[in-house]
BASE-308242 format. One line per 5 residues: number of its first residue (from 0); their letters; for each residue x, z, y of C-alpha. Coordinates in Angstrom, 2 decimals, decimal comma, always signed. Each point is the difference from the previous one (the first is absolute). Layout:
<pts>
NUM) A) X Z Y  ... .
</pts>
This chain:
<pts>
0) XXXXX) +120,12 +105,44 +71,43  -2,50 +1,47 +2,32  -1,65 +3,70 -0,29  -3,49 -1,72 -0,89  +1,41 -2,13 -2,84 .
5) XXXXX) +1,55 +3,31 -1,64  -3,17 +1,94 +0,37  -1,15 +0,82 -3,11  -3,82 +0,60 +0,86  -0,31 -3,51 +0,67 .
10) XXXXX) +0,28 -1,15 -3,69  -3,44 +1,02 -0,83  -1,66 -2,34 +2,64  -0,01 -3,91 -0,43  +0,24 -2,46 +2,70 .
15) XXXXX) -2,54 -2,59 +0,42  -0,78 -2,52 +2,71  -3,58 -0,86 +0,33  -2,27 -2,49 +1,95  +0,25 -3,27 +1,48 .
20) XXXXX) +1,64 -3,29 -1,33  +3,85 +0,07 -0,63  +0,99 -1,12 +3,15  -2,28 +2,40 +1,93  +1,31 +1,80 +2,96 .
25) XXXXX) +0,29 +3,87 +0,42  -2,89 +1,85 +2,05  +1,45 +0,11 +3,40  -2,27 +2,39 +2,13  -2,58 -0,21 -2,61 .
30) XXXXX) -1,91 +3,19 -1,06  -2,84 -1,32 -1,88  +0,83 -0,11 -3,48  -2,77 -2,33 -1,09  +0,79 -2,51 +2,58 .
35) XXXXX) +3,92 +0,54 -0,81  -0,60 -0,36 -3,77  -1,62 -3,76 +0,53  +2,75 -1,06 +2,34  +3,34 +2,06 -0,66 .
40) XXXXX) +2,42 +1,45 -2,52  -0,30 +3,47 -0,31  +1,73 +2,90 -1,87  -2,32 +1,42 -2,33  -0,66 +3,71 +1,16 .
45) XXXXX) -3,51 +0,23 -1,76  +1,20 +3,05 -2,05  -0,49 +1,93 +3,16  -3,82 -0,41 -0,94  +0,48 +1,88 -3,13 .
50) XXXXX) +1,71 +2,78 +1,63  -2,82 +0,29 +2,48  -2,72 -0,27 -2,94  +1,67 +2,64 -2,11  +0,67 +2,36 +2,82 .
55) XXXXX) -1,58 +3,57 -0,45  -1,06 +0,21 +3,61  -2,70 -1,87 +1,84  +2,03 -0,48 +3,21  +3,46 -1,68 -0,14 .
60) XXXXX) +2,25 +0,07 +2,96  +2,75 -2,69 -0,12  +2,82 +0,14 +2,78  +2,45 -2,36 +0,47  +1,82 -1,73 +3,14 .
65) XXXXX) -1,27 -3,02 +1,64  +0,67 -3,19 -2,02  +0,23 +1,45 -3,56  -3,33 -1,25 -1,21  -2,82 +2,62 +0,74 .
70) XXXXX) -2,53 -2,64 +1,61  +0,65 -2,71 -3,20  -0,30 +2,97 -2,32  -3,25 +1,16 +1,40  -1,54 -3,50 +0,11 .
75) XXXXX) +1,14 -0,53 -3,59  -1,91 +3,00 -0,92  -3,03 -1,33 +1,68  +0,28 -3,08 -1,71  +0,07 +1,65 -3,32 .
80) XXXXX) -2,67 +2,75 +0,45  -2,69 -1,85 +2,39  -3,03 -1,45 -1,57  -0,90 -3,64 +0,95  -2,81 -0,81 +2,38 .
85) XXXXX) -3,21 -1,15 -1,39  +0,20 -3,63 -1,25  +3,56 +0,07 -0,28  +1,86 -0,37 -3,29  +2,44 +2,62 -1,02 .
90) XXXXX) +3,11 -1,97 -0,94  +3,08 +2,24 -0,49  +3,02 -0,66 +2,16  +1,80 +2,64 -2,02  +0,08 -1,64 -3,33 .
95) XXXXX) +3,81 -0,87 +0,20  +0,88 +3,25 +1,62  +1,42 +3,02 -1,98  -3,20 +2,15 +0,68  -2,16 -2,12 -1,96 .
100) XXXXX) +1,65 +0,76 -3,64  +1,35 +3,32 +0,92  -0,96 +2,75 -2,61  -2,04 -2,38 -2,13  -2,06 -1,26 +3,05 .
105) XXXXX) -1,61 +3,14 +0,57  +0,11 -0,36 +3,96  -2,01 -3,19 -0,35  -2,95 +2,38 -0,34  +0,02 +0,69 +3,63 .
110) XXXXX) +0,77 -3,47 +1,38  -2,73 -1,21 +2,46  -1,95 +3,23 -0,30  -0,58 +1,61 +3,08  -0,97 -0,26 +3,60 .
115) XXXXX) +2,93 +0,06 +2,19  +0,34 +1,38 +3,48  +3,20 -1,21 +1,52  +1,25 +1,13 +3,54  +3,15 -1,12 +1,72 .
120) XXXXX) +1,16 +1,90 +3,11  +3,60 -1,12 -0,46  -0,96 -2,26 +3,46  +0,15 +3,24 +2,02  +3,89 -0,01 -0,79 .
125) XXXXX) +0,56 -3,70 -0,38  -1,90 -1,31 +3,24  +0,26 +3,35 +2,05  -3,90 -0,04 +0,31  -2,03 +3,09 +0,84 .
130) XXXXX) -0,55 +1,92 -2,91  -3,88 +0,39 +0,67  -0,22 -3,68 +0,41  +1,85 -0,81 -3,52  -2,00 +2,76 -1,69 .
135) XXXXX) -3,15 -1,48 +1,57  +0,74 -3,59 -0,93  +1,22 +0,90 -3,48  -3,35 +1,58 -0,59  -2,12 -2,63 +1,58 .
140) XXXXX) +1,79 -2,82 -2,10  -0,34 +1,91 -3,24  -3,93 +0,92 +0,54  -0,57 -3,87 +0,64  +2,02 -1,03 -3,01 .
145) XXXXX) -2,09 +2,53 -2,28  -3,54 -0,51 +1,43  -0,72 -2,49 -2,57  +0,18 +2,72 -2,69  -2,56 +2,15 +1,95 .
150) XXXXX) -3,00 -1,87 -0,67  -1,60 +2,27 -2,87  -3,61 +0,86 +0,89  +0,39 +3,81 -0,57  +2,80 +0,52 +2,58 .
155) XXXXX) -1,06 +2,17 +3,11  -0,79 -2,49 +2,63  +1,50 +2,35 +2,83  +3,12 +0,35 -1,72  +0,23 -3,89 -0,40 .
160) XXXXX) -0,60 -0,53 +3,67  +2,86 +2,46 +0,63  +2,03 -2,42 -1,97  -1,26 -2,84 +1,78  +0,65 +1,30 +3,48 .
165) XXXXX) +3,55 +0,87 -0,74  +0,43 -3,95 -1,49  -1,53 -1,05 +3,37  +2,28 +1,97 +2,15  -2,93 +1,76 +1,67 .
170) XXXXX) +0,22 +3,67 -1,56  +0,61 +3,03 +1,90  +3,47 +1,71 -0,44  -2,00 +2,64 -2,47  -1,17 -2,52 -2,00 .
175) XXXXX) +3,24 -1,83 -0,46  +1,65 +3,49 -0,70  -2,22 +0,60 -2,95  -0,74 -3,63 -1,27  +2,53 +0,35 -2,82 .
180) XXXXX) -1,69 +2,60 -1,64  -3,30 -1,88 +0,24  +1,68 -3,26 -1,28  +1,26 +1,83 -3,29  -3,49 +1,59 -0,66 .
185) XXXXX) -1,75 -3,20 +0,26  +2,41 -2,15 -1,85  -0,01 +2,61 -2,97  -3,65 -0,27 +0,12  -0,37 -3,69 +0,17 .
190) XXXXX) +2,61 -0,95 -2,73  -0,72 +2,97 -2,47  +3,76 +0,46 +0,23  +2,70 +2,46 +1,55  +1,70 -1,52 +3,14 .
195) XXXXX) +3,52 -0,66 +0,40  +1,58 +0,69 +3,42  +3,24 -1,45 +1,29  +1,64 +0,60 +3,03  +2,88 -1,63 +1,57 .
200) XXXXX) +1,92 +1,62 +3,18  -1,87 +3,38 -0,60  +2,87 +1,74 +2,27  -0,31 -2,53 +2,63  -1,42 +2,73 +2,39 .
205) XXXXX) +2,79 +2,31 -0,40  +2,50 -2,95 +0,63  -1,44 -0,31 +3,36  -1,35 +3,34 +0,88  +1,90 +0,76 +3,12 .
210) XXXXX) -0,97 -3,28 +1,63  -3,45 -1,06 -1,80  -2,27 +2,67 +1,72  -2,72 -1,79 +1,57  -1,81 +0,03 +3,56 .
215) XXXXX) -2,31 +2,94 -1,40  +3,19 +2,06 -0,95  -1,16 +0,01 -3,74  +2,98 +0,51 -2,81  +0,21 -3,16 -2,00 .
220) XXXXX) +0,97 +2,28 -3,01  -3,33 +2,01 +0,42  -1,76 -3,43 -0,13  +1,82 -1,14 -3,31  -0,90 +3,47 -1,33 .
225) XXXXX) -3,73 -0,20 +0,71  -0,38 -3,68 -1,15  +2,49 -0,16 -3,00  +0,68 +3,55 -1,69  -3,53 +1,50 +0,94 .
230) XXXXX) -1,54 -2,90 -2,06  +2,65 +0,38 -2,88  -0,80 +3,64 -0,35  -3,71 -0,66 +0,38  -0,44 -2,88 -2,64 .
235) XXXXX) +1,50 +2,23 -2,83  -1,03 -1,71 -3,43  -1,25 -3,10 +1,78  +3,54 -1,25 +0,26  +1,82 -1,34 -2,88 .
240) XXXXX) +3,33 -0,08 +1,61  +1,42 +0,50 +3,48  +3,27 -1,61 +1,02  +1,36 +0,69 +3,09  +3,32 -2,02 +1,12 .
245) XXXXX) +2,30 +1,18 +3,02  +3,43 +0,79 +0,90  -0,40 +3,53 +0,73  -1,12 +2,66 -2,56  -0,82 +2,71 +2,33 .
250) XXXXX) -3,27 -0,81 +1,53  -1,67 -0,81 -3,58  +1,15 +3,07 -1,31  -0,95 +2,19 +2,86  -3,44 -1,61 +0,21 .
255) XXXXX) -0,73 -0,08 -3,96  +1,21 +3,60 -0,73  -2,05 +1,61 +3,11  -3,29 -1,80 -1,86  +1,15 +1,21 -3,47 .
260) XXXXX) +0,17 -3,58 -1,39  +2,47 -0,41 -2,90  +2,47 -2,82 +0,42  +3,11 -1,42 -1,20  +2,82 -1,05 +2,34 .
265) XXXXX) +2,74 -2,62 -0,22  +2,89 +0,13 +2,35  +3,21 -1,68 -0,21  +1,20 +2,85 -1,44  -2,61 +0,14 -2,58 .
270) XXXXX) +0,40 -1,27 -3,96  -3,71 -1,11 -0,08  -0,43 -3,80 +0,89  +3,94 -0,18 +0,84  +0,00 -3,35 -1,49 .
275) XXXXX) -2,97 -1,72 +1,48  +1,34 +0,05 +3,90  +3,31 -2,15 +0,65  +1,84 -2,72 -1,96  +2,20 +1,31 -2,72 .
280) XXXXX) +3,28 -1,82 -0,51  -1,33 -1,83 -3,03  -2,78 -0,95 +2,09  +1,95 -1,33 +2,73  +2,19 -1,98 -2,53 .
285) XXXXX) -2,99 -1,57 -1,45  -1,48 -1,24 +3,17  +3,51 -1,49 +1,02  +0,14 -1,66 -3,40  -3,55 -1,37 +0,57 .
290) XXXXX) +1,37 -1,51 +3,42  +3,07 -1,23 -1,84  +2,04 +2,26 +2,33  +1,32 +2,47 -2,67  +3,72 -0,25 +1,50 .
295) XXXXX) -1,03 +1,92 +2,85  -1,12 +3,26 -2,05  +3,01 +1,97 +1,21  -0,90 -0,92 +3,64  -3,39 +1,19 -0,37 .
300) XXXXX) +1,44 +3,31 -1,50  +2,60 +0,41 +2,85  -2,71 -0,54 +2,84  -3,41 +1,20 -1,45  +0,11 +2,35 -2,96 .
305) XXXXX) +1,00 +3,87 -0,05  -3,33 +1,61 +0,68  -0,97 +2,69 -2,47  -3,40 +0,88 -1,06  -0,59 +2,72 -2,40 .
310) XXXXX) +2,11 -1,27 -3,01  +0,49 -3,90 +1,10  +2,23 -1,86 +2,41  -1,54 -2,97 +1,77  +0,01 -2,21 +2,85 .
315) XXXXX) -2,86 -0,68 +2,81  -2,23 -2,56 -1,20  -0,26 -1,43 +3,55  +3,38 -0,01 +0,39  +0,60 -1,73 -3,04 .
320) XXXXX) -2,55 -2,88 +0,37  +1,53 -0,30 +3,78  +3,31 -0,61 -1,77  -0,99 -2,61 -2,23  -1,82 -1,73 +2,62 .
325) XXXXX) +2,88 -0,37 +2,21  +1,98 -1,43 -2,83  +1,55 +3,02 -1,25  +2,19 +0,38 +3,06  +0,88 +3,32 +1,44 .
330) XXXXX) -2,02 +1,35 +2,59  +1,12 -0,44 +3,76  -0,63 +1,84 +3,21  -3,42 -1,10 +0,76  -1,16 +1,00 -3,85 .
335) XXXXX) +0,99 +3,56 +0,96  -1,85 +0,22 +3,16  -2,75 +1,80 -1,44  +1,79 +2,42 -1,71  +2,40 +0,86 +3,06 .
340) XXXXX) -2,63 -0,05 +2,71  -1,69 +2,77 -1,92  +3,32 +2,14 -0,45  +0,47 -0,41 +3,60  -2,82 +1,21 +1,01 .
345) XXXXX) +0,43 +3,10 -2,18  +3,75 +0,70 +1,34  -0,18 -1,11 +3,45  -0,21 +3,80 +1,33  +2,70 +1,00 -2,37 .
350) XXXXX) +3,25 +1,55 +1,23  +3,55 -1,09 -1,25  -0,03 +2,88 -2,34  -3,27 -0,79 -1,58  +1,05 -3,88 +0,06 .
355) XXXXX) +3,07 +0,77 -1,83  -1,81 +0,54 -3,25  -0,93 -3,56 +0,04  +3,75 -0,77 +0,08  +0,53 +2,08 -2,92 .
360) XXXXX) -2,72 -1,90 -2,02  +1,82 -3,18 +0,43  +3,01 +1,22 -1,69  +0,22 -0,95 -3,86  -1,98 +2,11 -2,23 .
365) XXXXX) -1,12 +2,14 +2,95  -3,39 +2,12 +0,14  -1,53 +2,88 +1,88  -1,41 +2,93 -1,80  -2,95 +1,19 +1,70 .
370) XXXXX) -3,30 +1,99 -1,19  -3,00 -2,19 -0,49  -3,41 +0,67 +1,71  -2,22 -2,57 -1,30  -2,71 +1,05 +2,23 .
375) XXXXX) +1,67 -1,26 +3,06  -2,43 -1,93 +2,24  +2,19 -2,55 +1,54  +3,19 -1,26 +2,34  -1,36 +2,43 +2,50 .
380) XXXXX) +0,81 +3,14 -2,25  +2,00 +2,44 +2,00  +2,53 +1,24 -2,58  +2,71 -1,89 -1,64  -1,13 +0,62 -3,36 .
385) XXXXX) -3,14 -1,78 +0,92  +1,91 -2,76 +1,47  +1,94 -0,27 -3,20  -3,09 -0,10 -2,05  -1,67 -2,48 +2,16 .
390) XXXXX) +2,95 -2,15 -0,78  -0,10 +0,24 -3,55  -3,82 -0,51 -0,29  -0,07 -3,09 +1,94  +2,99 -1,61 -1,92 .
395) XXXXX) +2,93 +0,29 +1,91  +1,86 +2,39 -2,21  -0,36 +0,99 -3,66  +1,20 +2,97 -2,47  +1,36 -0,07 -3,61 .
400) XXXXX) -1,22 +3,69 -0,08  -3,70 -0,48 -1,08  -0,32 +2,72 -2,58  -2,39 +2,82 +0,53  -2,23 -2,32 +2,48 .
405) XXXXX) -2,34 +3,21 +0,31  +2,80 +1,93 +2,03  -0,55 -1,78 +3,20  +2,27 +2,28 +1,79  +3,04 -0,63 -2,18 .
410) XXXXX) +2,99 -1,34 +1,81  +0,66 -3,54 -1,13  +2,76 -2,49 +0,62  -1,14 -3,00 +2,01  +2,00 -3,05 +0,24 .
415) XXXXX) -0,23 -3,53 +1,06  -1,64 -2,01 -2,85  +1,77 -3,46 +0,64  +2,12 -2,36 +2,19  -2,90 -1,15 +1,93 .
420) XXXXX) -0,82 +3,51 +1,22  +3,81 +0,67 +0,69  -0,10 -3,20 +2,27  -3,35 +1,25 +1,71  +1,48 +3,18 +0,64 .
425) XXXXX) +3,09 -1,34 +1,54  -2,16 -1,92 +2,39  -1,76 +3,10 +1,25  +3,23 +1,84 +0,52  +1,12 -3,32 +2,03 .
430) XXXXX) -3,05 +0,08 +1,86  +0,23 +3,94 +0,76  +3,22 -0,37 +1,91  -1,10 -3,30 +1,67  -2,80 +1,83 +1,52 .
435) XXXXX) +2,04 +2,85 +0,88  +2,27 -1,99 +2,26  -2,08 -1,03 +3,12  +2,07 -3,39 -0,14  +0,30 -1,67 -3,36 .
440) XXXXX) +3,08 -1,68 +1,14  +1,96 +3,01 +0,08  -0,56 +0,38 -3,60  +0,88 -3,76 -0,57  +3,29 +0,75 +2,24 .
445) XXXXX) +0,87 +3,11 -2,24  -0,12 -1,82 -3,16  +1,48 -3,23 +1,44  +2,87 +2,11 +1,16  +0,69 +2,16 -3,02 .
450) XXXXX) +0,58 -2,96 -2,14  +2,10 -1,92 +2,50  +2,18 +3,14 +1,00  -1,33 +0,11 +3,65  +0,65 +3,59 +1,16 .
455) XXXXX) -1,54 -0,46 +3,48  -3,05 -1,79 -1,10  -0,54 +2,76 -2,68  +0,49 +2,83 +2,39  -2,08 -1,42 +2,59 .
460) XXXXX) -2,92 -0,96 -2,19  +0,15 +3,57 -1,68  +0,13 +1,79 +3,41  -3,30 -1,54 +0,99  -1,67 +0,70 -3,48 .
465) XXXXX) +1,10 +3,51 +0,05  -1,79 +0,39 +3,14  -3,21 -1,94 -1,11  -0,21 +1,74 -3,38  +0,71 +3,33 +1,53 .
470) XXXXX) +2,64 +1,02 -2,91  +1,35 +3,58 +0,12  -2,80 +1,11 +2,53  -1,67 +2,29 -2,72  +3,22 +0,98 -1,56 .
475) XXXXX) +2,93 -0,38 +2,45  +2,51 +1,81 -2,06  -0,07 -1,88 -3,30  +1,71 -3,41 -1,11  -2,78 -0,84 -2,51 .
480) XXXXX) -1,99 -1,95 +2,76  +2,80 -2,36 +0,69  +0,86 -0,47 -3,31  -3,74 -0,78 -0,86  -0,07 -2,47 +2,91 .
485) XXXXX) +2,98 -1,95 -0,94  -1,21 -0,19 -3,41  -3,35 -1,18 +0,81  +1,48 -2,57 +2,50  +2,03 -1,30 -3,11 .
490) XXXXX) -2,90 -0,95 -1,69  -0,85 -3,85 +0,78  +3,54 -0,85 +0,64  +0,38 -3,76 -0,83  +1,36 -0,76 -3,35 .
495) XXXXX) +0,58 +3,61 -0,86  -1,81 +2,43 -2,34  -1,59 +3,10 +0,91  +2,22 +2,70 +1,42  +1,37 +2,71 -2,54 .
500) XXXXX) +0,55 +3,62 +1,40  +1,87 +2,75 -1,20  -1,68 +2,63 +2,31  -1,48 +2,10 -3,10  +3,74 +0,21 -1,82 .
505) XXXXX) +0,73 +3,13 +2,41  +3,09 +1,00 +2,11  -1,28 -1,88 +2,90  +0,27 -3,53 -1,48  -1,39 -2,30 +2,55 .
510) XXXXX) +1,11 -3,02 -1,04  -1,88 -3,17 -0,55  +0,85 -3,27 -1,96  -1,79 -3,49 +0,32  +1,17 -2,40 -2,83 .
515) XXXXX) -0,40 -3,84 +0,71  -2,53 -1,72 -2,71  -0,78 -3,69 -0,90  -3,75 +1,25 -0,90  -1,64 -1,01 +3,20 .
520) XXXXX) -3,74 +1,27 +0,14  -1,20 -3,12 +1,98  +0,90 -2,32 +2,30  -0,44 +2,46 +2,91  +2,83 +2,23 -1,22 .
525) XXXXX) +2,65 -2,83 +0,16  -0,44 -0,26 +3,96  +3,02 +1,20 +1,63  +2,02 -0,08 -3,48  +3,92 -0,29 +0,16 .
530) XXXXX) +1,56 -2,26 -2,35  +2,57 +2,80 -0,64  -1,51 +3,43 -0,36  +2,17 +3,07 -0,66  -0,86 +3,14 -1,51 .
535) XXXXX) -0,87 +2,60 +3,10  +0,67 +3,42 -0,37  -1,41 +2,36 +2,70  +0,91 +3,51 +0,86  -0,81 +2,16 +2,80 .
540) XXXXX) +0,92 +3,49 +1,62  -2,16 +2,22 +2,20  +0,67 +2,36 +2,65  -2,01 +0,97 +3,03  +2,78 +1,67 +1,84 .
545) XXXXX) +2,46 -2,69 +0,28  +0,84 -2,40 +3,38  +0,16 -3,27 +0,26  +3,67 -0,12 -1,42  -0,76 +2,32 -2,67 .
550) XXXXX) -3,12 -2,46 -0,93  +2,34 -2,67 -0,42  +2,26 +2,14 -2,16  -2,91 +1,00 -2,27  -0,67 -3,84 -0,64 .
555) XXXXX) +3,68 -0,87 -0,77  +0,06 +3,59 -2,45  -2,91 -1,36 -1,93  +1,65 -3,42 -0,44  +3,06 +1,62 -1,29 .
560) XXXXX) -2,03 +2,31 -2,38  -1,02 -3,07 -1,73  +3,40 -0,81 -1,16  +1,06 +3,49 -0,65  -2,99 +0,58 -2,20 .
565) XXXXX) +0,27 -3,47 -1,64  -3,62 -0,64 +0,65  +0,67 -3,95 -0,13  +2,35 +0,01 -2,71  -1,96 -2,17 -2,38 .
570) XXXXX) +0,14 -3,77 -0,83  -1,98 -1,93 +2,43  -2,87 -1,52 -1,86  -0,88 -3,78 +0,50  -0,57 -1,59 +2,17 .
575) XXXXX) +1,53 +2,45 +2,20  +3,44 -0,67 +1,73  +2,07 +2,78 +1,00  -1,03 +3,56 +1,52  -1,25 +0,91 +3,45 .
580) XXXXX) -0,10 +3,74 +0,83  -1,81 +1,66 +2,94  +0,30 +3,34 +1,52  -2,60 +1,70 +2,13  +0,25 +3,14 +2,35 .
585) XXXXX) -3,18 +1,30 +1,33  -0,28 +2,97 +2,47  -3,89 +0,08 +0,31  -0,26 -2,19 +2,99  +2,55 -2,89 -0,63 .
590) XXXXX) +2,00 -1,87 -2,67  +3,49 -1,27 -0,38  +0,75 -2,73 -2,63  +3,18 -1,25 -1,51  +0,48 -2,57 -2,58 .
595) XXX) +2,75 -1,49 -2,26  -0,17 -3,14 -2,01  +2,39 -0,09 -3,07 .
</pts>
């Protein structure tokens, strides 16, 4: 039974699937609610609308990692609140949804009532486009869409022409920067109703701050401040509500606080709106049953669930839909390249000591306890705290310590949420070591020699890798870098699980064990796999003052210590056959190896 299934907070929420025919597909790469509802099966998240309408603050900021339904929820909010264009019938697409009859149907009073300004800046992050171009394009598209509502005769003609110039793409930079406030003012007058402002990707500028400065040297964050937050502050009571969707709370908090705007914030730590992003265990089960795949629920739990938002455990909707789309088969290497590429960029400049924290995260039930700084701007943040916060906000890590979300500097234990992220992290570690060696064939030779008991091949490959990776250059009098090197190179051994290290058990424990496994991630992990795989136990000794003979004796001594310490006196798990012991000696420049097969 999963943690989600036992989570009592889910009991108060029903699960409902809406839209499409009985055999309708799930919305793959679709973010428009109205379009998806007519063509696909959706999980009913419409009570998100109730939370937004009931909120005391006029500005709501909702932060979740990519793939957790922000764009779909924002589009759903637009579909519910936006008044139809003149001449279009107002037929409810929410009649079968939970929101329609909730609390005696009182939310229907605000159905299709408001002019809605909807801006999507997420293209800045998705497509790598220049911030100024995305901002200008989003404002131009929205001005074009809403021009038909600005035909009232009593509107100021100079302001309508301002909207028209932005719509045609011929406005000045100053006109683009100020157009949102003008648009809100005219819509309120023309429709005689408050305006709703919805913004997707409000933090896109901060995600690309380091690389998105234009030729003029203008700061894209300053552009967002002028275009978006100045307009929100100036609009005041002209706005019924503002809903901002993004990944990082810091930018909105700073901008709104400096303008004395009241707001309500939902982060992955918050209890507010905690059930309306991500799929609960019950919702995943309902989707699998709808698809006739209910027997794959345990697989879905293992690979996809484990995120904790507020009081609720959940899975990423994007990953669940992908899981169903490929016939409920487990992810393969190609499915995880997006995760792995991002993480590889983050850790590319890390040394072995920092990288070893990732080794520890792959241990069962492992976590790293760090203080949060939710205002971190992005992966370029210099401090370790900023990097861990970045990985948390991006959905690579999660925490069960969601109490007191307002205490943003409180240390919290971060963990990997599921098997999918564990495999992605494993790929990142493998790639780091393959990049550290100038010739990837040396890494392959080390792994092949280690599995086959070839002392010469392992020694020659390791000698070259030591020089390439400059192991010991920064701390030549310690054994730790050599231990971490051996442990890291053992990730990706064909037919073996991740290496287990005892380096944190004290008393100079430098032994490593690699267990054979029948659970192969994908076909790439079978290349070079032997039919008979022994349990591999590695031990090392380090002494910078030994001569060549002493170096050989270090390797022999470390091998003998495996038996003396009873390190591998365990039953060899299937499909393992026998035991293989490796002793390594290091002097800071060279390595000696000795192997024993039992």
